[in-house]
Biopython code that builds the backbone (N, CA, C, O; Angstrom):
import numpy as np
from Bio.PDB.StructureBuilder import StructureBuilder

atoms = [
    (1, "MET", "N", (12.612, 36.077, 3.129)),
    (1, "MET", "CA", (12.175, 34.695, 3.136)),
    (1, "MET", "C", (10.748, 34.583, 2.635)),
    (1, "MET", "O", (10.422, 33.698, 1.843)),
    (2, "SER", "N", (9.888, 35.501, 3.110)),
    (2, "SER", "CA", (8.488, 35.426, 2.690)),
    (2, "SER", "C", (8.345, 35.743, 1.206)),
    (2, "SER", "O", (7.435, 35.237, 0.550)),
    (3, "GLN", "N", (9.250, 36.587, 0.665)),
    (3, "GLN", "CA", (9.191, 36.885, -0.769)),
    (3, "GLN", "C", (9.524, 35.651, -1.595)),
    (3, "GLN", "O", (8.922, 35.424, -2.644)),
    (4, "ILE", "N", (10.475, 34.856, -1.130)),
    (4, "ILE", "CA", (10.858, 33.648, -1.853)),
    (4, "ILE", "C", (9.701, 32.649, -1.851)),
    (4, "ILE", "O", (9.368, 32.082, -2.892)),
    (5, "LEU", "N", (9.090, 32.434, -0.693)),
    (5, "LEU", "CA", (7.953, 31.519, -0.601)),
    (5, "LEU", "C", (6.779, 32.014, -1.445)),
    (5, "LEU", "O", (6.117, 31.233, -2.128)),
    (6, "SER", "N", (6.534, 33.307, -1.387)),
    (6, "SER", "CA", (5.438, 33.877, -2.170)),
    (6, "SER", "C", (5.691, 33.698, -3.664)),
    (6, "SER", "O", (4.780, 33.350, -4.415)),
    (7, "HIS", "N", (6.923, 33.936, -4.088)),
    (7, "HIS", "CA", (7.273, 33.772, -5.497)),
    (7, "HIS", "C", (7.105, 32.308, -5.935)),
    (7, "HIS", "O", (6.542, 32.042, -6.997)),
    (8, "CYS", "N", (7.593, 31.359, -5.118)),
    (8, "CYS", "CA", (7.468, 29.937, -5.468)),
    (8, "CYS", "C", (6.004, 29.508, -5.524)),
    (8, "CYS", "O", (5.610, 28.748, -6.409)),
    (9, "PHE", "N", (5.203, 29.993, -4.584)),
    (9, "PHE", "CA", (3.790, 29.646, -4.570)),
    (9, "PHE", "C", (3.070, 30.182, -5.807)),
    (9, "PHE", "O", (2.294, 29.468, -6.443)),
    (10, "ARG", "N", (3.337, 31.452, -6.141)),
    (10, "ARG", "CA", (2.693, 32.033, -7.335)),
    (10, "ARG", "C", (3.120, 31.305, -8.596)),
    (10, "ARG", "O", (2.299, 31.065, -9.482)),
    (11, "ARG", "N", (4.383, 30.955, -8.686)),
    (11, "ARG", "CA", (4.883, 30.279, -9.874)),
    (11, "ARG", "C", (4.251, 28.887, -10.024)),
    (11, "ARG", "O", (3.832, 28.506, -11.117)),
    (12, "ALA", "N", (4.187, 28.133, -8.919)),
    (12, "ALA", "CA", (3.602, 26.798, -8.973)),
    (12, "ALA", "C", (2.113, 26.874, -9.281)),
    (12, "ALA", "O", (1.592, 26.079, -10.064)),
    (13, "PHE", "N", (1.430, 27.834, -8.660)),
    (13, "PHE", "CA", (-0.003, 27.963, -8.877)),
    (13, "PHE", "C", (-0.313, 28.372, -10.307)),
    (13, "PHE", "O", (-1.228, 27.825, -10.922)),
    (14, "SER", "N", (0.442, 29.335, -10.849)),
    (14, "SER", "CA", (0.172, 29.784, -12.217)),
    (14, "SER", "C", (0.530, 28.692, -13.229)),
    (14, "SER", "O", (-0.145, 28.560, -14.250)),
    (15, "ALA", "N", (1.568, 27.918, -12.967)),
    (15, "ALA", "CA", (1.943, 26.846, -13.885)),
    (15, "ALA", "C", (0.889, 25.747, -13.883)),
    (15, "ALA", "O", (0.538, 25.227, -14.942)),
    (16, "SER", "N", (0.379, 25.385, -12.709)),
    (16, "SER", "CA", (-0.643, 24.332, -12.667)),
    (16, "SER", "C", (-1.950, 24.842, -13.270)),
    (16, "SER", "O", (-2.666, 24.077, -13.915)),
    (17, "ALA", "N", (-2.269, 26.103, -13.076)),
    (17, "ALA", "CA", (-3.490, 26.657, -13.665)),
    (17, "ALA", "C", (-3.371, 26.699, -15.189)),
    (17, "ALA", "O", (-4.346, 26.438, -15.895)),
    (18, "ALA", "N", (-2.185, 27.026, -15.697)),
    (18, "ALA", "CA", (-1.990, 27.062, -17.143)),
    (18, "ALA", "C", (-2.096, 25.658, -17.740)),
    (18, "ALA", "O", (-2.707, 25.481, -18.793)),
    (19, "ARG", "N", (-1.508, 24.660, -17.078)),
    (19, "ARG", "CA", (-1.616, 23.283, -17.578)),
    (19, "ARG", "C", (-3.064, 22.807, -17.569)),
    (19, "ARG", "O", (-3.512, 22.154, -18.512)),
    (20, "GLN", "N", (-3.783, 23.128, -16.523)),
    (20, "GLN", "CA", (-5.173, 22.684, -16.410)),
    (20, "GLN", "C", (-6.037, 23.379, -17.463)),
    (20, "GLN", "O", (-6.973, 22.771, -17.983)),
    (21, "ALA", "N", (-5.744, 24.626, -17.783)),
    (21, "ALA", "CA", (-6.522, 25.337, -18.794)),
    (21, "ALA", "C", (-6.303, 24.733, -20.176)),
    (21, "ALA", "O", (-7.226, 24.689, -20.989)),
    (22, "VAL", "N", (-5.079, 24.265, -20.446)),
    (22, "VAL", "CA", (-4.776, 23.678, -21.749)),
    (22, "VAL", "C", (-5.344, 22.261, -21.842)),
    (22, "VAL", "O", (-5.965, 21.911, -22.845)),
    (23, "GLN", "N", (-5.140, 21.455, -20.818)),
    (23, "GLN", "CA", (-5.522, 20.046, -20.863)),
    (23, "GLN", "C", (-6.928, 19.792, -20.337)),
    (23, "GLN", "O", (-7.578, 18.837, -20.762)),
    (24, "GLY", "N", (-7.401, 20.611, -19.439)),
    (24, "GLY", "CA", (-8.684, 20.352, -18.795)),
    (24, "GLY", "C", (-8.481, 19.472, -17.590)),
    (24, "GLY", "O", (-7.501, 18.730, -17.521)),
    (25, "PRO", "N", (-9.379, 19.539, -16.650)),
    (25, "PRO", "CA", (-9.210, 18.720, -15.438)),
    (25, "PRO", "C", (-9.510, 17.258, -15.733)),
    (25, "PRO", "O", (-10.627, 16.903, -16.110)),
    (26, "SER", "N", (-8.500, 16.417, -15.558)),
    (26, "SER", "CA", (-8.686, 15.001, -15.823)),
    (26, "SER", "C", (-7.721, 14.203, -14.972)),
    (26, "SER", "O", (-6.580, 14.615, -14.764)),
    (27, "ALA", "N", (-8.166, 13.082, -14.488)),
    (27, "ALA", "CA", (-7.311, 12.230, -13.670)),
    (27, "ALA", "C", (-6.308, 11.459, -14.515)),
    (27, "ALA", "O", (-5.317, 10.953, -13.989)),
    (28, "VAL", "N", (-6.551, 11.363, -15.817)),
    (28, "VAL", "CA", (-5.667, 10.594, -16.693)),
    (28, "VAL", "C", (-5.102, 11.448, -17.814)),
    (28, "VAL", "O", (-4.801, 10.926, -18.887)),
    (29, "ALA", "N", (-4.951, 12.748, -17.593)),
    (29, "ALA", "CA", (-4.477, 13.646, -18.644)),
    (29, "ALA", "C", (-2.954, 13.751, -18.623)),
    (29, "ALA", "O", (-2.327, 13.569, -17.579)),
    (30, "GLY", "N", (-2.379, 14.037, -19.752)),
    (30, "GLY", "CA", (-0.961, 14.346, -19.869)),
    (30, "GLY", "C", (-0.058, 13.190, -19.525)),
    (30, "GLY", "O", (-0.307, 12.044, -19.901)),
    (31, "GLU", "N", (1.022, 13.518, -18.785)),
    (31, "GLU", "CA", (2.005, 12.496, -18.454)),
    (31, "GLU", "C", (1.522, 11.547, -17.370)),
    (31, "GLU", "O", (2.221, 10.590, -17.039)),
    (32, "HIS", "N", (0.343, 11.789, -16.808)),
    (32, "HIS", "CA", (-0.219, 10.931, -15.766)),
    (32, "HIS", "C", (-1.326, 10.048, -16.324)),
    (32, "HIS", "O", (-2.340, 9.822, -15.662)),
    (33, "SER", "N", (-1.136, 9.554, -17.525)),
    (33, "SER", "CA", (-2.206, 8.776, -18.165)),
    (33, "SER", "C", (-2.391, 7.394, -17.547)),
    (33, "SER", "O", (-3.371, 6.713, -17.849)),
    (34, "GLY", "N", (-1.475, 6.972, -16.696)),
    (34, "GLY", "CA", (-1.602, 5.666, -16.053)),
    (34, "GLY", "C", (-2.257, 5.749, -14.685)),
    (34, "GLY", "O", (-2.082, 4.839, -13.876)),
    (35, "GLY", "N", (-3.003, 6.806, -14.398)),
    (35, "GLY", "CA", (-3.613, 6.985, -13.091)),
    (35, "GLY", "C", (-4.591, 5.889, -12.726)),
    (35, "GLY", "O", (-4.687, 5.508, -11.559)),
    (36, "TRP", "N", (-5.311, 5.384, -13.696)),
    (36, "TRP", "CA", (-6.278, 4.321, -13.410)),
    (36, "TRP", "C", (-5.578, 3.051, -12.983)),
    (36, "TRP", "O", (-6.113, 2.290, -12.177)),
    (37, "LYS", "N", (-4.380, 2.807, -13.515)),
    (37, "LYS", "CA", (-3.618, 1.617, -13.121)),
    (37, "LYS", "C", (-3.198, 1.707, -11.660)),
    (37, "LYS", "O", (-3.234, 0.716, -10.930)),
    (38, "LEU", "N", (-2.794, 2.919, -11.237)),
    (38, "LEU", "CA", (-2.406, 3.122, -9.850)),
    (38, "LEU", "C", (-3.572, 2.829, -8.921)),
    (38, "LEU", "O", (-3.400, 2.135, -7.919)),
    (39, "TRP", "N", (-4.755, 3.346, -9.234)),
    (39, "TRP", "CA", (-5.912, 3.142, -8.370)),
    (39, "TRP", "C", (-6.380, 1.692, -8.393)),
    (39, "TRP", "O", (-6.875, 1.184, -7.386)),
    (40, "LYS", "N", (-6.230, 1.030, -9.520)),
    (40, "LYS", "CA", (-6.587, -0.385, -9.590)),
    (40, "LYS", "C", (-5.656, -1.195, -8.693)),
    (40, "LYS", "O", (-6.105, -2.065, -7.946)),
    (41, "ARG", "N", (-4.374, -0.910, -8.769)),
    (41, "ARG", "CA", (-3.404, -1.627, -7.937)),
    (41, "ARG", "C", (-3.611, -1.324, -6.462)),
    (41, "ARG", "O", (-3.524, -2.222, -5.625)),
    (42, "LEU", "N", (-3.889, -0.051, -6.134)),
    (42, "LEU", "CA", (-4.148, 0.297, -4.742)),
    (42, "LEU", "C", (-5.381, -0.433, -4.219)),
    (42, "LEU", "O", (-5.404, -0.879, -3.071)),
    (43, "SER", "N", (-6.399, -0.554, -5.058)),
    (43, "SER", "CA", (-7.618, -1.248, -4.637)),
    (43, "SER", "C", (-7.339, -2.711, -4.347)),
    (43, "SER", "O", (-7.776, -3.236, -3.323)),
    (44, "PHE", "N", (-6.617, -3.371, -5.238)),
    (44, "PHE", "CA", (-6.372, -4.808, -5.086)),
    (44, "PHE", "C", (-5.318, -5.136, -4.033)),
    (44, "PHE", "O", (-5.459, -6.114, -3.300)),
    (45, "PHE", "N", (-4.259, -4.321, -3.955)),
    (45, "PHE", "CA", (-3.145, -4.673, -3.078)),
    (45, "PHE", "C", (-3.134, -3.944, -1.747)),
    (45, "PHE", "O", (-2.340, -4.291, -0.873)),
    (46, "VAL", "N", (-3.995, -2.934, -1.561)),
    (46, "VAL", "CA", (-4.047, -2.217, -0.284)),
    (46, "VAL", "C", (-5.440, -2.310, 0.328)),
    (46, "VAL", "O", (-5.582, -2.729, 1.477)),
    (47, "ALA", "N", (-6.465, -1.925, -0.421)),
    (47, "ALA", "CA", (-7.813, -1.836, 0.139)),
    (47, "ALA", "C", (-8.383, -3.212, 0.488)),
    (47, "ALA", "O", (-8.882, -3.406, 1.597)),
    (48, "ILE", "N", (-8.316, -4.147, -0.419)),
    (48, "ILE", "CA", (-8.893, -5.474, -0.166)),
    (48, "ILE", "C", (-8.154, -6.199, 0.968)),
    (48, "ILE", "O", (-8.817, -6.769, 1.834)),
    (49, "PRO", "N", (-6.804, -6.205, 1.005)),
    (49, "PRO", "CA", (-6.148, -6.812, 2.167)),
    (49, "PRO", "C", (-6.469, -6.089, 3.480)),
    (49, "PRO", "O", (-6.562, -6.734, 4.525)),
    (50, "ALA", "N", (-6.640, -4.767, 3.446)),
    (50, "ALA", "CA", (-6.983, -4.029, 4.666)),
    (50, "ALA", "C", (-8.357, -4.448, 5.179)),
    (50, "ALA", "O", (-8.542, -4.606, 6.386)),
    (51, "VAL", "N", (-9.317, -4.629, 4.282)),
    (51, "VAL", "CA", (-10.642, -5.098, 4.695)),
    (51, "VAL", "C", (-10.544, -6.502, 5.273)),
    (51, "VAL", "O", (-11.191, -6.805, 6.276)),
    (52, "GLY", "N", (-9.742, -7.362, 4.652)),
    (52, "GLY", "CA", (-9.549, -8.715, 5.169)),
    (52, "GLY", "C", (-8.922, -8.711, 6.557)),
    (52, "GLY", "O", (-9.331, -9.487, 7.421)),
    (53, "LEU", "N", (-7.933, -7.846, 6.782)),
    (53, "LEU", "CA", (-7.310, -7.770, 8.108)),
    (53, "LEU", "C", (-8.293, -7.250, 9.155)),
    (53, "LEU", "O", (-8.281, -7.715, 10.294)),
    (54, "CYS", "N", (-9.134, -6.302, 8.788)),
    (54, "CYS", "CA", (-10.156, -5.807, 9.718)),
    (54, "CYS", "C", (-11.149, -6.906, 10.068)),
    (54, "CYS", "O", (-11.554, -7.030, 11.223)),
    (55, "MET", "N", (-11.545, -7.705, 9.081)),
    (55, "MET", "CA", (-12.458, -8.814, 9.343)),
    (55, "MET", "C", (-11.804, -9.838, 10.273)),
    (55, "MET", "O", (-12.450, -10.336, 11.195)),
    (56, "LEU", "N", (-10.532, -10.156, 10.039)),
    (56, "LEU", "CA", (-9.806, -11.091, 10.893)),
    (56, "LEU", "C", (-9.697, -10.561, 12.321)),
    (56, "LEU", "O", (-9.864, -11.316, 13.279)),
    (57, "ASN", "N", (-9.420, -9.270, 12.465)),
    (57, "ASN", "CA", (-9.329, -8.646, 13.783)),
    (57, "ASN", "C", (-10.657, -8.736, 14.523)),
    (57, "ASN", "O", (-10.681, -9.055, 15.712)),
    (58, "ALA", "N", (-11.753, -8.460, 13.841)),
    (58, "ALA", "CA", (-13.073, -8.543, 14.471)),
    (58, "ALA", "C", (-13.387, -9.980, 14.876)),
    (58, "ALA", "O", (-13.909, -10.212, 15.967)),
    (59, "TYR", "N", (-13.079, -10.939, 14.022)),
    (59, "TYR", "CA", (-13.338, -12.350, 14.320)),
    (59, "TYR", "C", (-12.527, -12.823, 15.524)),
    (59, "TYR", "O", (-13.064, -13.475, 16.420)),
    (60, "LEU", "N", (-11.236, -12.495, 15.545)),
    (60, "LEU", "CA", (-10.391, -12.927, 16.659)),
    (60, "LEU", "C", (-10.797, -12.245, 17.961)),
    (60, "LEU", "O", (-10.733, -12.857, 19.027)),
    (61, "GLY", "N", (-11.213, -10.986, 17.884)),
    (61, "GLY", "CA", (-11.701, -10.295, 19.079)),
    (61, "GLY", "C", (-12.960, -10.928, 19.609)),
    (61, "GLY", "O", (-13.141, -11.027, 20.823)),
    (62, "HIS", "N", (-13.839, -11.360, 18.716)),
    (62, "HIS", "CA", (-15.069, -12.035, 19.131)),
    (62, "HIS", "C", (-14.744, -13.371, 19.780)),
    (62, "HIS", "O", (-15.365, -13.734, 20.779)),
    (63, "GLN", "N", (-13.795, -14.105, 19.239)),
    (63, "GLN", "CA", (-13.410, -15.399, 19.802)),
    (63, "GLN", "C", (-12.804, -15.232, 21.195)),
    (63, "GLN", "O", (-13.031, -16.052, 22.084)),
    (64, "LYS", "N", (-12.035, -14.166, 21.371)),
    (64, "LYS", "CA", (-11.389, -13.932, 22.656)),
    (64, "LYS", "C", (-12.420, -13.574, 23.732)),
    (64, "LYS", "O", (-12.279, -13.997, 24.879)),
    (65, "ASP", "N", (-13.449, -12.805, 23.378)),
    (65, "ASP", "CA", (-14.459, -12.355, 24.341)),
    (65, "ASP", "C", (-15.614, -13.328, 24.495)),
    (65, "ASP", "O", (-16.487, -13.108, 25.334)),
    (66, "HIS", "N", (-15.645, -14.391, 23.714)),
    (66, "HIS", "CA", (-16.809, -15.278, 23.691)),
    (66, "HIS", "C", (-17.044, -15.995, 25.015)),
    (66, "HIS", "O", (-18.199, -16.176, 25.400)),
    (67, "GLY", "N", (-16.016, -16.403, 25.717)),
    (67, "GLY", "CA", (-16.187, -17.174, 26.933)),
    (67, "GLY", "C", (-16.295, -16.344, 28.200)),
    (67, "GLY", "O", (-16.503, -16.904, 29.276)),
    (68, "LYS", "N", (-16.160, -15.012, 28.107)),
    (68, "LYS", "CA", (-16.190, -14.178, 29.298)),
    (68, "LYS", "C", (-17.608, -14.048, 29.837)),
    (68, "LYS", "O", (-18.558, -13.945, 29.061)),
    (69, "PRO", "N", (-17.760, -14.053, 31.157)),
    (69, "PRO", "CA", (-19.100, -13.818, 31.719)),
    (69, "PRO", "C", (-19.488, -12.348, 31.553)),
    (69, "PRO", "O", (-18.629, -11.467, 31.530)),
    (70, "ARG", "N", (-20.765, -12.106, 31.440)),
    (70, "ARG", "CA", (-21.221, -10.727, 31.275)),
    (70, "ARG", "C", (-21.107, -9.988, 32.603)),
    (70, "ARG", "O", (-21.128, -10.609, 33.666)),
    (71, "PRO", "N", (-20.988, -8.663, 32.546)),
    (71, "PRO", "CA", (-20.848, -7.901, 33.793)),
    (71, "PRO", "C", (-22.125, -7.961, 34.625)),
    (71, "PRO", "O", (-23.215, -8.180, 34.097)),
    (72, "GLU", "N", (-21.975, -7.765, 35.919)),
    (72, "GLU", "CA", (-23.111, -7.791, 36.828)),
    (72, "GLU", "C", (-24.042, -6.621, 36.521)),
    (72, "GLU", "O", (-23.583, -5.521, 36.214)),
    (73, "PHE", "N", (-25.339, -6.859, 36.604)),
    (73, "PHE", "CA", (-26.318, -5.819, 36.311)),
    (73, "PHE", "C", (-26.430, -4.865, 37.492)),
    (73, "PHE", "O", (-26.597, -5.283, 38.638)),
    (74, "VAL", "N", (-26.332, -3.567, 37.185)),
    (74, "VAL", "CA", (-26.548, -2.522, 38.189)),
    (74, "VAL", "C", (-27.669, -1.640, 37.663)),
    (74, "VAL", "O", (-27.581, -1.129, 36.546)),
    (75, "LYS", "N", (-28.712, -1.457, 38.445)),
    (75, "LYS", "CA", (-29.879, -0.696, 37.983)),
    (75, "LYS", "C", (-29.655, 0.790, 38.256)),
    (75, "LYS", "O", (-29.969, 1.283, 39.339)),
    (76, "TYR", "N", (-29.112, 1.495, 37.272)),
    (76, "TYR", "CA", (-28.947, 2.938, 37.348)),
    (76, "TYR", "C", (-30.217, 3.605, 36.837)),
    (76, "TYR", "O", (-30.833, 3.120, 35.888)),
    (77, "GLU", "N", (-30.610, 4.706, 37.454)),
    (77, "GLU", "CA", (-31.848, 5.378, 37.061)),
    (77, "GLU", "C", (-31.756, 6.019, 35.682)),
    (77, "GLU", "O", (-32.761, 6.105, 34.975)),
    (78, "HIS", "N", (-30.568, 6.468, 35.289)),
    (78, "HIS", "CA", (-30.423, 7.197, 34.031)),
    (78, "HIS", "C", (-30.210, 6.282, 32.818)),
    (78, "HIS", "O", (-30.139, 6.777, 31.693)),
    (79, "LEU", "N", (-30.107, 4.985, 33.011)),
    (79, "LEU", "CA", (-29.925, 4.050, 31.905)),
    (79, "LEU", "C", (-31.198, 3.267, 31.643)),
    (79, "LEU", "O", (-31.990, 3.039, 32.558)),
    (80, "ARG", "N", (-31.397, 2.857, 30.404)),
    (80, "ARG", "CA", (-32.526, 2.018, 29.977)),
    (80, "ARG", "C", (-33.878, 2.610, 30.360)),
    (80, "ARG", "O", (-34.788, 1.887, 30.767)),
    (81, "MET", "N", (-34.002, 3.929, 30.228)),
    (81, "MET", "CA", (-35.274, 4.596, 30.507)),
    (81, "MET", "C", (-36.206, 4.389, 29.316)),
    (81, "MET", "O", (-35.768, 4.486, 28.170)),
    (82, "ARG", "N", (-37.466, 4.108, 29.565)),
    (82, "ARG", "CA", (-38.446, 3.928, 28.505)),
    (82, "ARG", "C", (-39.581, 4.920, 28.726)),
    (82, "ARG", "O", (-40.446, 4.698, 29.573)),
    (83, "SER", "N", (-39.581, 6.018, 27.965)),
    (83, "SER", "CA", (-40.694, 6.963, 28.052)),
    (83, "SER", "C", (-41.809, 6.553, 27.085)),
    (83, "SER", "O", (-42.950, 6.996, 27.218)),
    (84, "LYS", "N", (-41.471, 5.715, 26.125)),
    (84, "LYS", "CA", (-42.441, 5.254, 25.131)),
    (84, "LYS", "C", (-42.044, 3.837, 24.735)),
    (84, "LYS", "O", (-40.858, 3.545, 24.579)),
    (85, "ARG", "N", (-43.012, 2.970, 24.572)),
    (85, "ARG", "CA", (-42.726, 1.584, 24.203)),
    (85, "ARG", "C", (-42.233, 1.512, 22.762)),
    (85, "ARG", "O", (-42.632, 2.323, 21.926)),
    (86, "PHE", "N", (-41.368, 0.544, 22.469)),
    (86, "PHE", "CA", (-40.938, 0.325, 21.089)),
    (86, "PHE", "C", (-42.120, -0.194, 20.277)),
    (86, "PHE", "O", (-42.950, -0.930, 20.812)),
    (87, "PRO", "N", (-42.217, 0.169, 19.004)),
    (87, "PRO", "CA", (-43.384, -0.237, 18.206)),
    (87, "PRO", "C", (-43.324, -1.675, 17.695)),
    (87, "PRO", "O", (-44.158, -2.053, 16.872)),
    (88, "TRP", "N", (-42.379, -2.484, 18.145)),
    (88, "TRP", "CA", (-42.291, -3.873, 17.699)),
    (88, "TRP", "C", (-42.221, -4.790, 18.915)),
    (88, "TRP", "O", (-41.876, -4.363, 20.016)),
    (89, "GLY", "N", (-42.548, -6.030, 18.696)),
    (89, "GLY", "CA", (-42.451, -7.048, 19.745)),
    (89, "GLY", "C", (-43.251, -6.694, 20.982)),
    (89, "GLY", "O", (-44.387, -6.229, 20.893)),
    (90, "ASP", "N", (-42.645, -6.921, 22.136)),
    (90, "ASP", "CA", (-43.345, -6.624, 23.385)),
    (90, "ASP", "C", (-43.182, -5.168, 23.801)),
    (90, "ASP", "O", (-43.731, -4.765, 24.827)),
    (91, "GLY", "N", (-42.442, -4.363, 23.033)),
    (91, "GLY", "CA", (-42.259, -2.948, 23.319)),
    (91, "GLY", "C", (-41.137, -2.654, 24.288)),
    (91, "GLY", "O", (-40.889, -1.488, 24.596)),
    (92, "ASN", "N", (-40.453, -3.665, 24.778)),
    (92, "ASN", "CA", (-39.399, -3.472, 25.761)),
    (92, "ASN", "C", (-38.014, -3.792, 25.207)),
    (92, "ASN", "O", (-37.009, -3.359, 25.771)),
    (93, "HIS", "N", (-37.950, -4.544, 24.110)),
    (93, "HIS", "CA", (-36.670, -4.919, 23.502)),
    (93, "HIS", "C", (-36.337, -3.947, 22.377)),
    (93, "HIS", "O", (-37.209, -3.580, 21.589)),
    (94, "SER", "N", (-35.059, -3.525, 22.300)),
    (94, "SER", "CA", (-34.643, -2.659, 21.199)),
    (94, "SER", "C", (-34.664, -3.456, 19.894)),
    (94, "SER", "O", (-34.839, -4.674, 19.909)),
    (95, "LEU", "N", (-34.487, -2.769, 18.772)),
    (95, "LEU", "CA", (-34.588, -3.431, 17.470)),
    (95, "LEU", "C", (-33.521, -4.508, 17.295)),
    (95, "LEU", "O", (-33.811, -5.577, 16.757)),
    (96, "PHE", "N", (-32.312, -4.250, 17.732)),
    (96, "PHE", "CA", (-31.223, -5.223, 17.611)),
    (96, "PHE", "C", (-30.852, -5.749, 18.994)),
    (96, "PHE", "O", (-29.688, -5.695, 19.390)),
    (97, "HIS", "N", (-31.811, -6.243, 19.706)),
    (97, "HIS", "CA", (-31.615, -6.704, 21.081)),
    (97, "HIS", "C", (-30.827, -8.013, 21.109)),
    (97, "HIS", "O", (-31.126, -8.949, 20.368)),
    (98, "ASN", "N", (-29.828, -8.060, 21.968)),
    (98, "ASN", "CA", (-29.041, -9.259, 22.186)),
    (98, "ASN", "C", (-29.207, -9.633, 23.657)),
    (98, "ASN", "O", (-28.724, -8.903, 24.522)),
    (99, "PRO", "N", (-29.871, -10.743, 23.970)),
    (99, "PRO", "CA", (-30.150, -11.068, 25.368)),
    (99, "PRO", "C", (-28.895, -11.306, 26.215)),
    (99, "PRO", "O", (-28.958, -11.215, 27.441)),
    (100, "HIS", "N", (-27.768, -11.606, 25.586)),
    (100, "HIS", "CA", (-26.546, -11.837, 26.358)),
    (100, "HIS", "C", (-25.886, -10.526, 26.782)),
    (100, "HIS", "O", (-25.341, -10.441, 27.883)),
    (101, "THR", "N", (-25.927, -9.506, 25.927)),
    (101, "THR", "CA", (-25.210, -8.268, 26.222)),
    (101, "THR", "C", (-26.117, -7.100, 26.572)),
    (101, "THR", "O", (-25.678, -6.190, 27.276)),
    (102, "ASN", "N", (-27.363, -7.083, 26.113)),
    (102, "ASN", "CA", (-28.256, -5.952, 26.357)),
    (102, "ASN", "C", (-29.219, -6.283, 27.489)),
    (102, "ASN", "O", (-29.968, -7.257, 27.421)),
    (103, "ALA", "N", (-29.188, -5.461, 28.524)),
    (103, "ALA", "CA", (-30.080, -5.673, 29.652)),
    (103, "ALA", "C", (-31.393, -4.921, 29.420)),
    (103, "ALA", "O", (-31.431, -3.914, 28.714)),
    (104, "LEU", "N", (-32.443, -5.422, 30.016)),
    (104, "LEU", "CA", (-33.737, -4.740, 30.039)),
    (104, "LEU", "C", (-33.749, -3.829, 31.270)),
    (104, "LEU", "O", (-32.831, -3.908, 32.086)),
    (105, "PRO", "N", (-34.748, -2.978, 31.427)),
    (105, "PRO", "CA", (-34.761, -2.089, 32.603)),
    (105, "PRO", "C", (-34.711, -2.832, 33.942)),
    (105, "PRO", "O", (-34.233, -2.279, 34.933)),
    (106, "ASP", "N", (-35.195, -4.068, 33.985)),
    (106, "ASP", "CA", (-35.205, -4.822, 35.240)),
    (106, "ASP", "C", (-34.034, -5.779, 35.379)),
    (106, "ASP", "O", (-33.903, -6.431, 36.415)),
    (107, "GLY", "N", (-33.175, -5.885, 34.366)),
    (107, "GLY", "CA", (-32.017, -6.778, 34.441)),
    (107, "GLY", "C", (-31.894, -7.620, 33.187)),
    (107, "GLY", "O", (-32.649, -7.464, 32.227)),
    (108, "TYR", "N", (-30.925, -8.512, 33.223)),
    (108, "TYR", "CA", (-30.697, -9.402, 32.088)),
    (108, "TYR", "C", (-31.806, -10.433, 31.994)),
    (108, "TYR", "O", (-32.425, -10.795, 32.994)),
    (109, "GLU", "N", (-32.046, -10.899, 30.781)),
    (109, "GLU", "CA", (-32.983, -12.003, 30.592)),
    (109, "GLU", "C", (-32.285, -13.295, 31.004)),
    (109, "GLU", "O", (-31.065, -13.412, 30.888)),
    (110, "THR", "N", (-33.046, -14.247, 31.476)),
    (110, "THR", "CA", (-32.435, -15.540, 31.798)),
    (110, "THR", "C", (-32.139, -16.258, 30.497)),
    (110, "THR", "O", (-32.940, -16.243, 29.562)),
    (111, "GLU", "N", (-30.977, -16.885, 30.455)),
    (111, "GLU", "CA", (-30.562, -17.568, 29.229)),
    (111, "GLU", "C", (-30.744, -19.064, 29.374)),
    (111, "GLU", "O", (-30.654, -19.624, 30.466)),
    (112, "ASP", "N", (-31.002, -19.692, 28.242)),
    (112, "ASP", "CA", (-31.036, -21.146, 28.177)),
    (112, "ASP", "C", (-29.585, -21.620, 28.254)),
    (112, "ASP", "O", (-28.775, -21.217, 27.419)),
    (113, "PRO", "N", (-29.226, -22.467, 29.234)),
    (113, "PRO", "CA", (-27.820, -22.884, 29.352)),
    (113, "PRO", "C", (-27.324, -23.697, 28.159)),
    (113, "PRO", "O", (-26.115, -23.807, 27.956)),
    (114, "HIS", "N", (-28.234, -24.269, 27.365)),
    (114, "HIS", "CA", (-27.825, -25.066, 26.202)),
    (114, "HIS", "C", (-27.646, -24.204, 24.964)),
    (114, "HIS", "O", (-27.123, -24.683, 23.957)),
    (115, "HIS", "N", (-28.064, -22.953, 25.010)),
    (115, "HIS", "CA", (-27.997, -22.066, 23.846)),
    (115, "HIS", "C", (-26.781, -21.153, 23.956)),
    (115, "HIS", "O", (-26.578, -20.498, 24.978)),
    (116, "HIS", "N", (-25.963, -21.112, 22.880)),
    (116, "HIS", "CA", (-24.786, -20.218, 22.858)),
    (116, "HIS", "C", (-24.870, -19.345, 21.676)),
    (116, "HIS", "O", (-23.988, -18.515, 21.458)),
]
sb = StructureBuilder()
sb.init_structure("model")
sb.init_model(0)
sb.init_chain("A")
sb.init_seg("    ")
for serial, (resi, resn, name, xyz) in enumerate(atoms, 1):
    if name == "N":
        sb.init_residue(resn, " ", resi, " ")
    sb.init_atom(name, np.array(xyz, "f"), 0.0, 1.0, " ", f" {name:<3s}", serial, name[0])
structure = sb.get_structure()
């Protein structure tokens, strides 16, 4: 059995190496000259719709979670440790700080009830 597999592997490898030596490595060489058409179609009919579906999923997930109250703040010693102040603002807010979801070391910031 192993001799048969070994023979098939050597034959396939030597045949592909011989074709590549004659034609050179190319994505559009030989009988596969329409390779660019395949990738163009895959881009338009698979990749772009997949990105659109991911965007829709993120949007719908945001809409579903928008009305939920934030979790209660628990002051754990190992979280939100500041050994050095941030070099921007008041030094306590991270660069992409969101007052609704990101707590400071002492707890959540108070929110304006009119602001969403």
